[in-house]
C-alpha positions in Angstrom: 60.6 49.6 -80.4 63.0 51.4 -78.0 61.2 51.9 -74.6 62.5 55.3 -73.4 61.3 58.0 -71.1 60.5 60.3 -74.1 58.6 57.5 -75.8 56.4 56.9 -72.8 56.0 60.6 -72.2 54.5 60.9 -75.6 52.3 57.8 -75.7 49.6 59.2 -73.4 48.6 62.2 -75.5 44.9 62.6 -76.2 44.2 61.8 -79.8 40.6 61.2 -80.8 40.1 63.1 -84.0 36.7 64.1 -82.8 38.0 65.3 -79.4 36.3 68.3 -78.0 38.4 71.3 -76.7 39.7 70.4 -73.2 39.6 72.6 -70.1 43.2 72.2 -68.9 44.2 72.4 -65.3 47.6 73.7 -64.2 50.1 70.9 -64.3 52.0 70.0 -61.1 55.4 69.9 -62.7 57.8 67.0 -62.7 59.3 66.0 -59.4 63.0 65.7 -59.0 63.5 61.9 -58.7 61.3 59.8 -56.4 61.5 59.1 -52.7 62.0 55.5 -51.8 59.3 53.5 -50.1 59.8 53.4 -46.3 58.2 50.2 -45.0 57.6 51.4 -41.5 55.8 54.6 -42.4 52.1 55.1 -41.8 49.6 55.9 -44.6 49.3 59.6 -45.1 45.9 61.0 -44.5 44.2 62.9 -47.3 41.1 65.0 -47.0 37.6 63.7 -47.9 36.1 66.3 -50.1 32.6 65.0 -50.3 30.5 62.6 -48.3 28.3 59.7 -49.1 25.4 61.7 -47.7 25.8 64.5 -50.2 23.0 64.9 -52.7 23.1 62.9 -55.9 23.0 64.8 -59.1 20.5 64.0 -61.8 22.0 64.1 -65.3 19.1 62.9 -67.4 15.7 61.2 -67.4 15.4 57.5 -67.1 15.0 55.5 -70.3 11.7 53.6 -70.7 11.9 50.9 -68.1 10.9 48.2 -70.6 14.0 49.0 -72.7 16.6 49.2 -69.9 18.7 46.1 -69.5 21.5 47.4 -67.3 23.9 50.2 -66.5 27.4 51.5 -67.1 29.6 53.3 -64.5 32.7 55.5 -64.4 34.2 58.1 -62.1 34.9 61.9 -62.4 38.1 61.7 -60.3 37.9 65.5 -59.4 40.0 66.8 -56.5 37.1 68.7 -55.0 35.0 65.6 -55.0 34.9 62.3 -56.7 31.6 61.1 -58.2 30.5 57.8 -59.7 28.4 58.4 -62.8 25.8 56.0 -64.0 24.1 55.6 -67.4 21.3 53.3 -68.5 22.1 50.6 -71.0 19.0 50.2 -73.3 18.0 47.2 -75.4 19.9 48.4 -78.5 23.1 48.8 -76.5 23.1 52.5 -76.4 23.6 54.6 -73.2 21.4 57.2 -71.5 23.1 59.3 -68.8 21.3 59.2 -65.5 23.0 60.2 -62.2 26.2 61.2 -60.4 26.6 60.0 -56.8 29.4 61.2 -54.4 31.9 58.5 -53.9 32.8 59.8 -50.4 36.3 61.1 -51.2 38.5 63.0 -53.5 40.0 62.2 -56.8 43.5 63.3 -57.9 45.6 63.2 -61.0 48.9 61.4 -61.2 51.9 63.6 -62.0 52.6 63.3 -65.8 55.0 66.2 -65.9 52.3 68.8 -66.6 51.1 67.1 -69.9 47.6 66.8 -68.5 46.8 63.7 -70.6 43.7 61.4 -70.2 44.0 58.3 -68.0 45.0 60.3 -64.9 45.5 57.3 -62.6 47.8 55.5 -65.1 45.8 52.4 -64.5 43.0 50.0 -65.5 40.2 48.7 -63.3 39.4 51.8 -61.1 35.7 50.9 -61.2 34.6 47.2 -61.1 31.2 45.4 -60.8 30.3 42.2 -59.1 27.4 40.7 -61.0 27.0 38.0 -58.4 26.4 40.5 -55.6 25.0 43.4 -57.6 27.8 45.7 -56.3 30.1 48.4 -57.6 33.5 49.3 -56.1 35.7 52.2 -56.9 38.7 54.2 -55.7 39.0 57.7 -54.2 42.6 58.1 -55.1 43.0 61.6 -53.5 41.7 60.3 -50.2 43.4 56.9 -50.2 40.0 55.1 -49.8 37.7 52.6 -51.5 33.9 52.9 -51.8 31.3 50.2 -52.2 27.8 50.6 -53.7 24.8 48.4 -54.2 23.0 48.3 -57.5 19.2 48.8 -57.4 17.6 45.7 -58.7 14.8 47.6 -60.5 16.8 50.6 -61.7 20.4 49.7 -62.2 21.5 53.3 -62.6 20.6 54.0 -59.0 23.5 53.2 -56.6 23.4 53.2 -52.8 26.4 53.4 -50.5 27.2 50.3 -48.6 29.0 51.1 -45.3 31.5 53.9 -45.3 34.6 54.4 -47.5 37.6 52.4 -46.0 41.3 53.0 -46.1 42.9 51.3 -49.1 45.9 50.0 -47.2 48.3 52.4 -49.0 48.4 55.6 -51.0 46.9 56.5 -54.3 44.7 53.5 -55.0 44.3 52.9 -58.7 42.7 49.5 -59.3 40.2 47.2 -57.7 39.1 43.6 -58.4 36.3 41.4 -57.1 36.7 37.6 -57.0 34.1 35.6 -58.9 31.7 35.2 -55.9 31.9 38.9 -55.1 32.7 38.3 -51.4 36.3 39.6 -51.7 37.7 42.8 -53.1 41.4 43.5 -53.6 42.9 47.0 -54.2 46.2 48.1 -55.8 47.8 51.2 -54.2 50.1 53.0 -56.6 51.6 55.8 -54.5 54.7 56.2 -52.3 53.2 53.5 -50.1 52.4 51.1 -52.8 50.8 47.7 -52.0 48.1 45.2 -52.5 45.4 44.9 -49.8 42.2 42.8 -49.8 38.9 43.1 -48.0 35.9 41.0 -47.2 32.7 42.2 -48.8 29.4 42.4 -46.8 26.3 43.7 -48.6 25.1 45.3 -45.4 28.2 46.7 -43.7 30.6 47.1 -46.6 34.4 46.4 -46.7 36.6 45.1 -43.9 40.4 44.4 -44.2 41.3 40.7 -44.6 44.1 39.3 -42.5 47.2 38.2 -44.4 46.6 40.3 -47.5 48.7 43.5 -46.9 51.6 43.1 -49.3 54.1 45.8 -50.1 55.3 46.1 -53.7 58.4 48.1 -53.0 58.3 50.5 -55.9 60.1 53.8 -55.7 57.1 56.2 -56.2 55.4 59.4 -55.1 52.0 60.3 -53.9 50.2 61.0 -56.2 52.1 58.6 -58.5 54.6 59.9 -61.1 54.1 58.4 -64.5 53.1 56.9 -66.6 56.5 55.2 -66.7 57.3 53.3 -63.5 53.7 53.3 -62.3 51.5 50.4 -61.2 48.8 49.4 -63.7 46.2 46.8 -62.9 45.2 43.8 -60.7 42.8 41.0 -61.5 42.0 37.6 -60.1 42.7 34.5 -62.2 39.8 32.6 -63.6 39.7 30.1 -60.7 40.3 32.9 -58.1 43.4 31.1 -56.9 45.8 33.8 -58.0 45.9 37.6 -57.9 47.9 39.2 -60.8 49.5 42.6 -60.6 51.2 44.6 -63.4 53.6 47.6 -63.4 55.2 49.7 -66.1 59.0 50.0 -66.3 60.9 53.2 -65.8 64.0 54.0 -67.8 66.9 55.7 -66.0 67.2 59.4 -66.5 66.1 62.8 -65.1 67.3 61.9 -61.6 65.2 58.7 -61.6 66.5 55.2 -60.9 65.8 52.6 -63.6 63.0 50.3 -62.7 61.8 47.1 -64.5 58.2 46.6 -65.4 56.6 43.4 -64.1 53.8 40.9 -64.1 53.6 39.4 -60.5 51.3 36.7 -59.2 50.2 36.2 -55.6 48.8 32.8 -54.7 45.4 33.1 -52.9 44.7 30.7 -50.0 41.3 29.3 -49.2 41.0 31.8 -46.3 41.7 34.7 -48.8 45.2 35.4 -47.5 48.0 36.0 -50.1 51.3 34.4 -50.4 54.1 36.3 -48.6 55.9 36.9 -51.8 54.7 37.0 -55.4 56.2 35.0 -58.3 57.4 37.2 -61.2 56.6 36.1 -64.7 59.4 36.7 -67.2 58.6 39.4 -69.7 59.1 38.7 -73.4 61.8 40.4 -75.3 60.9 44.0 -75.9 58.2 44.1 -73.2 58.7 46.5 -70.3 55.4 48.3 -69.8 52.8 45.8 -68.7 49.5 47.6 -68.4 45.9 46.3 -68.6 44.9 42.6 -68.4 42.1 40.3 -69.5 41.8 36.6 -68.7 42.0 34.2 -71.6 39.0 31.9 -70.8 39.7 28.2 -70.0 43.4 28.4 -70.8 45.1 29.5 -67.5 46.5 32.5 -69.5 46.3 36.2 -69.2 46.5 38.8 -72.0 48.6 41.8 -70.9 48.7 45.0 -73.0 52.2 46.6 -73.3 52.7 49.9 -75.1 56.4 48.9 -75.6 55.3 46.2 -78.1 51.5 45.7 -78.3 50.5 42.9 -76.0 51.8 39.7 -74.5 50.2 36.3 -73.5 51.4 34.8 -70.2 50.9 31.3 -69.0 49.9 31.6 -65.3 51.3 28.2 -64.5 54.8 29.5 -65.4 55.4 26.4 -67.5 55.6 28.3 -70.9 57.4 31.4 -71.9 55.4 34.6 -72.5 54.5 35.3 -76.1 54.8 38.9 -77.4 52.6 40.1 -80.2 53.5 43.4 -82.0 50.7 45.6 -83.1 51.7 47.7 -86.0 51.1 51.4 -85.6 50.1 51.2 -82.0 51.5 53.9 -79.7 49.8 53.5 -76.3 47.7 50.3 -76.1 46.8 50.1 -72.5 43.3 48.5 -71.8 41.8 45.2 -72.7 38.2 43.7 -72.7 36.9 40.3 -73.8 33.8 39.6 -75.8 32.3 36.2 -74.8 29.9 36.2 -77.8 32.5 36.5 -80.5 35.5 35.2 -78.5 37.8 38.1 -79.2 39.7 40.7 -77.2 39.5 44.5 -77.8 42.5 46.7 -77.0 42.3 50.5 -76.7 45.0 52.9 -77.6 44.8 56.3 -75.9 47.2 57.9 -78.3 45.7 56.9 -81.6 42.1 56.4 -80.6 42.2 53.0 -82.3 40.5 49.8 -81.0 42.4 46.7 -82.0 40.5 43.4 -82.1 42.6 40.3 -81.2 41.8 36.6 -81.6 43.9 34.4 -79.5 44.3 30.9 -81.0 45.2 27.6 -79.3 48.8 28.2 -80.3 48.9 31.6 -78.6 49.0 33.4 -82.0 46.8 36.4 -82.6 45.1 38.0 -85.6 45.0 41.8 -85.6 42.0 43.8 -87.0 42.1 47.6 -87.0 38.7 49.2 -86.5 39.4 52.9 -87.2 40.9 56.0 -85.8 37.9 57.3 -83.9 36.8 54.0 -82.3 37.9 54.8 -78.7 40.6 55.6 -76.2 41.0 54.2 -72.7 39.0 52.2 -70.1 36.5 49.7 -71.6 34.1 46.9 -70.7 31.8 44.5 -72.6 28.1 44.0 -72.0 26.0 41.1 -73.5 22.6 42.4 -74.4 20.3 39.6 -75.7 22.4 37.7 -78.2 24.9 40.5 -79.0 27.9 42.1 -77.3 28.6 45.8 -77.0 31.8 47.5 -76.1 31.8 50.6 -74.0 34.9 52.8 -74.2 35.6 55.8 -72.0 37.0 58.6 -74.3 38.5 61.1 -71.8 40.0 63.2 -74.6 36.5 63.8 -76.0 34.6 63.8 -72.6 32.5 61.1 -74.0 31.7 57.3 -74.0 32.0 55.5 -77.3 29.7 52.5 -77.9 30.6 49.8 -80.4 28.3 47.0 -81.6 30.2 43.7 -81.9 28.2 42.1 -84.6 30.7 39.4 -85.5 34.4 38.8 -85.5 36.1 41.6 -87.3 32.8 43.6 -87.7 32.7 45.9 -84.7 31.1 49.3 -85.6 30.6 52.5 -83.6 26.9 53.2 -82.9 27.0 56.0 -80.3 29.2 58.8 -79.0 27.6 59.7 -75.6 28.5 63.3 -74.7 29.3 63.8 -71.0 30.4 67.4 -71.0 27.1 69.0 -72.0 24.8 67.1 -69.5 27.3 67.6 -66.7 27.5 71.4 -67.3 23.7 71.6 -67.4 23.5 69.6 -64.1 26.2 71.7 -62.3 28.5 68.7 -62.1 32.3 69.5 -62.3 33.8 67.3 -65.0 37.1 67.6 -66.8 37.4 65.0 -69.5 41.1 64.4 -68.8 40.3 63.4 -65.2 37.6 60.8 -66.1 38.6 57.2 -65.4 37.1 53.7 -65.2 34.4 51.8 -67.1 32.3 48.9 -65.7 29.0 47.5 -66.8 26.1 45.6 -65.2 23.4 43.6 -67.1 20.3 42.4 -65.4 20.0 39.2 -67.4 23.6 38.1 -66.7 23.2 38.9 -63.0 20.0 36.9 -62.7 21.6 33.9 -64.5 24.7 34.1 -62.2 22.5 34.1 -59.1 20.4 31.2 -60.3 23.5 29.2 -61.0 25.1 30.2 -57.7 28.1 31.6 -59.7 29.4 34.8 -61.2 30.8 34.8 -64.7 34.5 35.8 -64.6 34.9 39.5 -65.2 37.1 39.8 -68.3 37.1 43.6 -68.7 39.6 46.2 -67.8 
């Protein structure tokens, strides 16, 4: 498939067949080219539009406490105040909306040329959970800050701020990642000052910058980022926490912009948490040029990377084997990936078709594709294990909803709930525009308790 500017411009159209009418905001208009990164510039200051002391907003009544097994979280990403929204996960896997808590900063949309598509940050991983520490982290992309919250042990939908929001170390933060112990958090900045920066995590005081982790990525970008072509996508830790992996989408030449290759880059992580001075770049497979969301392939030192130019690719993190590209017939904008530990398969979401693609990765790096239906989902996703079954939670910005799928067995995923966000938000007086929503992360009590008892955290495989 030819990877062109017009192709990428089209791939991020909202497309759920059940999508509700969208309240469109005025587009910013396409910028003329992109200013180059200036390495000696300071980080621009952006206004903080709400505070952590602002009142939380109730969006629904708590589910029966005996039925609640965890919670799911996503952000509103509104310019007049970013909120983190929580919902109960009950024993049958379904969601009950609960609260919205100010994240202590502003959201903002990336510049998509006025198309006002879902996935406003052009990224995966804007909200992440540490089960080991019972913490949630997220981005305030309009304020260039990160926020940390503790999860209430008795009522997981209740979050409390930990410390104050901290500067992300760059502009337009779009993705965060905890290590497996939950004592380190790294952030990916996708704006004009684009970079990786890592922080120590303290459950009492919050986030503090880690020495030796500020690494410029040198992309030609704007603040907020222009995209989706040429924008940074995602960062995650490797399964053993010894590597930090970053993806970026390529940018074809044209419209006054300089051509820019997409990449998968890997920083080595030292014992003290510092990053290698330079990353190593993994060669993209033929046809690949838009690396997006990632998920670790368990126990194989591999990472699955979605790529709307082809479908997805499998990368050997040791660098000893060439990347393998797998085409997904009919896909337009596969961008997010989550792993189901119970059935051992990956689930890839396509924002343009609304299709979830189930992928089984074999020992020979081959994959089997199973299409699940046009209304299955759209963007950010995560998997929760409830009892002996996995459930997939997919943010559907085009429909201002969350889709819940029951993963009964390989090839047998089925939708069981479409959780409306727009109605409860309006009733509660919370400003929500579906195309601004971003992120999806889940927390399950049983898994968190097991991790603490074992002294470990299961690797987070989601987006």
